[in-house]
MDTraj code that builds the backbone (N, CA, C; nanometers):
import mdtraj as md
import numpy as np

residues = "MET ILE GLY ASP ILE ASN ILE PHE GLY VAL PHE LEU PRO THR ALA LEU VAL LEU MET LEU LEU ALA TYR LEU VAL TYR LEU PRO LEU GLN ARG LEU LEU ASN ALA LEU HIS VAL TYR ARG LEU VAL TRP HIS ARG ALA LEU PHE ASN ILE ALA LEU TYR ALA ALA LEU LEU GLY THR PHE GLU HIS LEU SER ARG ILE LEU MET GLN PRO".split()
xyz = np.array([
    [0.0846, -0.1169, 0.0000],
    [0.0000, 0.0000, 0.0000],
    [0.0892, 0.1231, 0.0000],
    [0.0530, 0.2207, -0.0805],
    [0.1294, 0.3440, -0.0830],
    [0.0885, 0.4300, 0.0355],
    [0.1739, 0.5236, 0.0744],
    [0.1508, 0.6023, 0.1936],
    [0.0402, 0.7043, 0.1814],
    [0.0537, 0.7961, 0.0875],
    [-0.0421, 0.9054, 0.0732],
    [-0.0818, 0.9211, -0.0729],
    [-0.1987, 0.9783, -0.0931],
    [-0.2471, 1.0080, -0.2274],
    [-0.2614, 1.1592, -0.2372],
    [-0.2062, 1.2146, -0.3428],
    [-0.2092, 1.3587, -0.3639],
    [-0.3325, 1.3948, -0.4468],
    [-0.4258, 1.4693, -0.3872],
    [-0.5444, 1.5157, -0.4581],
    [-0.5415, 1.6676, -0.4575],
    [-0.5025, 1.7247, -0.5672],
    [-0.4937, 1.8703, -0.5837],
    [-0.4097, 1.9350, -0.4731],
    [-0.2980, 1.8740, -0.4394],
    [-0.2081, 1.9290, -0.3400],
    [-0.2389, 1.8904, -0.1973],
    [-0.3470, 1.8173, -0.1762],
    [-0.3831, 1.7718, -0.0418],
    [-0.3480, 1.6243, -0.0319],
    [-0.2606, 1.5922, 0.0613],
    [-0.2189, 1.4543, 0.0790],
    [-0.3139, 1.3837, 0.1750],
    [-0.3770, 1.2789, 0.1252],
    [-0.4701, 1.2008, 0.2058],
    [-0.4133, 1.0620, 0.2260],
    [-0.4298, 1.0056, 0.3444],
    [-0.3837, 0.8690, 0.3664],
    [-0.4616, 0.7716, 0.2772],
    [-0.3929, 0.6717, 0.2315],
    [-0.4553, 0.5747, 0.1421],
    [-0.5707, 0.5025, 0.2104],
    [-0.5554, 0.4771, 0.3389],
    [-0.6623, 0.4080, 0.4119],
    [-0.7908, 0.4904, 0.4110],
    [-0.7792, 0.6223, 0.4233],
    [-0.8971, 0.7091, 0.4216],
    [-0.9654, 0.7051, 0.2856],
    [-0.8870, 0.7076, 0.1798],
    [-0.9440, 0.7030, 0.0448],
    [-1.0129, 0.5685, 0.0212],
    [-0.9509, 0.4610, 0.0678],
    [-1.0115, 0.3287, 0.0511],
    [-1.1402, 0.3159, 0.1324],
    [-1.1414, 0.3753, 0.2519],
    [-1.2629, 0.3715, 0.3340],
    [-1.3770, 0.4469, 0.2670],
    [-1.3466, 0.5625, 0.2090],
    [-1.4500, 0.6393, 0.1397],
    [-1.4995, 0.5650, 0.0162],
    [-1.4086, 0.5044, -0.0568],
    [-1.4471, 0.4281, -0.1757],
    [-1.5348, 0.3088, -0.1376],
    [-1.4976, 0.2391, -0.0312],
    [-1.5781, 0.1257, 0.0146],
    [-1.7162, 0.1712, 0.0596],
    [-1.7239, 0.2879, 0.1220],
    [-1.8534, 0.3395, 0.1669],
    [-1.9411, 0.3788, 0.0485],
    [-1.8796, 0.4352, -0.0554],
    [-1.9562, 0.4725, -0.1744],
    [-2.0103, 0.3498, -0.2472],
    [-1.9411, 0.2399, -0.2396],
    [-1.9917, 0.1155, -0.2996],
    [-2.0936, 0.0492, -0.2068],
    [-2.0722, 0.0647, -0.0768],
    [-2.1591, 0.0017, 0.0229],
    [-2.3021, 0.0565, 0.0183],
    [-2.3166, 0.1880, -0.0004],
    [-2.4498, 0.2488, 0.0046],
    [-2.5455, 0.1937, -0.1011],
    [-2.5099, 0.1925, -0.2300],
    [-2.6051, 0.1356, -0.3270],
    [-2.6229, -0.0159, -0.3113],
    [-2.5170, -0.0844, -0.2653],
    [-2.5301, -0.2285, -0.2434],
    [-2.6286, -0.2580, -0.1315],
    [-2.6261, -0.1761, -0.0275],
    [-2.7208, -0.1926, 0.0825],
    [-2.8645, -0.1699, 0.0348],
    [-2.8841, -0.0678, -0.0483],
    [-3.0185, -0.0422, -0.1020],
    [-3.0652, -0.1547, -0.1923],
    [-2.9729, -0.2097, -0.2691],
    [-3.0072, -0.3220, -0.3565],
    [-3.0487, -0.4439, -0.2745],
    [-2.9730, -0.4720, -0.1692],
    [-3.0071, -0.5862, -0.0838],
    [-3.1406, -0.5640, -0.0140],
    [-3.1684, -0.4396, 0.0223],
    [-3.2967, -0.4090, 0.0854],
    [-3.4109, -0.4252, -0.0141],
    [-3.3902, -0.3827, -0.1380],
    [-3.4945, -0.3955, -0.2397],
    [-3.5210, -0.5415, -0.2756],
    [-3.4180, -0.6230, -0.2669],
    [-3.4327, -0.7660, -0.2977],
    [-3.4793, -0.8468, -0.1765],
    [-3.5043, -0.7803, -0.0646],
    [-3.5513, -0.8426, 0.0596],
    [-3.4549, -0.9493, 0.1120],
    [-3.3289, -0.9243, 0.0945],
    [-3.2268, -1.0166, 0.1452],
    [-3.2193, -1.0094, 0.2971],
    [-3.2531, -0.8925, 0.3522],
    [-3.2421, -0.8751, 0.4974],
    [-3.3415, -0.9609, 0.5744],
    [-3.4421, -1.0159, 0.5074],
    [-3.5321, -1.1083, 0.5762],
    [-3.4613, -1.2374, 0.6132],
    [-3.3556, -1.2685, 0.5411],
    [-3.2810, -1.3917, 0.5650],
    [-3.1660, -1.3731, 0.6634],
    [-3.1422, -1.2475, 0.7044],
    [-3.0287, -1.2149, 0.7903],
    [-3.0748, -1.2110, 0.9348],
    [-2.9938, -1.2699, 1.0232],
    [-3.0305, -1.2750, 1.1640],
    [-3.0221, -1.1381, 1.2296],
    [-2.9098, -1.0673, 1.2102],
    [-2.8883, -0.9374, 1.2720],
    [-2.8414, -0.8401, 1.1638],
    [-2.9280, -0.7468, 1.1293],
    [-2.9010, -0.6591, 1.0151],
    [-2.7766, -0.5737, 1.0358],
    [-2.7571, -0.5197, 1.1538],
    [-2.6418, -0.4327, 1.1790],
    [-2.5098, -0.5100, 1.1670],
    [-2.5063, -0.6301, 1.2208],
    [-2.3844, -0.7108, 1.2101],
    [-2.3564, -0.7476, 1.0655],
    [-2.4614, -0.7766, 0.9922],
    [-2.4452, -0.8085, 0.8508],
    [-2.3897, -0.6889, 0.7748],
    [-2.4402, -0.5687, 0.8052],
    [-2.3927, -0.4488, 0.7366],
    [-2.2471, -0.4193, 0.7700],
    [-2.2086, -0.4382, 0.8946],
    [-2.0686, -0.4174, 0.9322],
    [-1.9783, -0.5172, 0.8615],
    [-2.0217, -0.6420, 0.8554],
    [-1.9423, -0.7435, 0.7868],
    [-1.9332, -0.7148, 0.6372],
    [-2.0420, -0.6668, 0.5795],
    [-2.0412, -0.6316, 0.4372],
    [-1.9432, -0.5180, 0.4103],
    [-1.9455, -0.4163, 0.4948],
    [-1.8527, -0.3041, 0.4781],
    [-1.7085, -0.3501, 0.4974],
    [-1.6833, -0.4330, 0.5955],
    [-1.5472, -0.4826, 0.6188],
    [-1.4990, -0.5659, 0.5010],
    [-1.5878, -0.6444, 0.4427],
    [-1.5493, -0.7241, 0.3265],
    [-1.5169, -0.6348, 0.2073],
    [-1.5962, -0.5298, 0.1878],
    [-1.5677, -0.4364, 0.0789],
    [-1.4357, -0.3642, 0.1016],
    [-1.4116, -0.3199, 0.2248],
    [-1.2869, -0.2509, 0.2561],
    [-1.1668, -0.3425, 0.2365],
    [-1.1774, -0.4641, 0.2787],
    [-1.0695, -0.5608, 0.2589],
    [-1.0449, -0.5895, 0.1123],
    [-1.1516, -0.5953, 0.0347],
    [-1.1372, -0.6183, -0.1092],
    [-1.0647, -0.5022, -0.1763],
    [-1.1033, -0.3798, -0.1422],
    [-1.0368, -0.2635, -0.2016],
    [-0.8912, -0.2535, -0.1572],
    [-0.8621, -0.2882, -0.0330],
    [-0.7250, -0.2848, 0.0141],
    [-0.6414, -0.3881, -0.0604],
    [-0.6963, -0.5062, -0.0804],
    [-0.6249, -0.6113, -0.1531],
    [-0.6030, -0.5706, -0.2987],
    [-0.7052, -0.5120, -0.3612],
    [-0.6908, -0.4674, -0.4997],
    [-0.5874, -0.3565, -0.5121],
    [-0.5809, -0.2676, -0.4119],
    [-0.4800, -0.1607, -0.4189],
    [-0.3400, -0.2182, -0.4089],
    [-0.3224, -0.3224, -0.3291],
    [-0.1903, -0.3858, -0.3212],
    [-0.1530, -0.4505, -0.4534],
    [-0.2494, -0.5160, -0.5174],
    [-0.2212, -0.5821, -0.6449],
    [-0.1881, -0.4785, -0.7524],
    [-0.2649, -0.3696, -0.7555],
    [-0.2453, -0.2690, -0.8601],
    [-0.1188, -0.1881, -0.8408],
    [-0.0705, -0.1720, -0.7185],
    [0.0465, -0.0895, -0.6918],
    [0.1767, -0.1668, -0.6937],
    [0.1733, -0.2973, -0.7189],
    [0.2964, -0.3745, -0.7256],
    [0.3709, -0.3389, -0.8534],
    [0.5031, -0.3239, -0.8416],
    [0.5804, -0.2917, -0.9633],
    [0.5938, -0.4105, -1.0563],
])
top = md.Topology()
chain = top.add_chain()
for i, resn in enumerate(residues, 1):
    res = top.add_residue(resn, chain, resSeq=i)
    for name in ("N", "CA", "C"):
        top.add_atom(name, md.element.get_by_symbol(name[0]), res)
traj = md.Trajectory(xyz[None], top)
């Protein structure tokens, strides 16, 4: 993982950018799952949402490592 990302002269930590990206993907995915009534099959909705966000964040972190390898 690279240290910082330069956005118009503002250096942001890579973890922050990945967290925001994961959240932007998480929001429509959550609405899609709600529209498909998937939450009826879930025991605890909040735990499921946290696990979903963690899985997305881990996926983006792994993809950033793969893409940044020389």
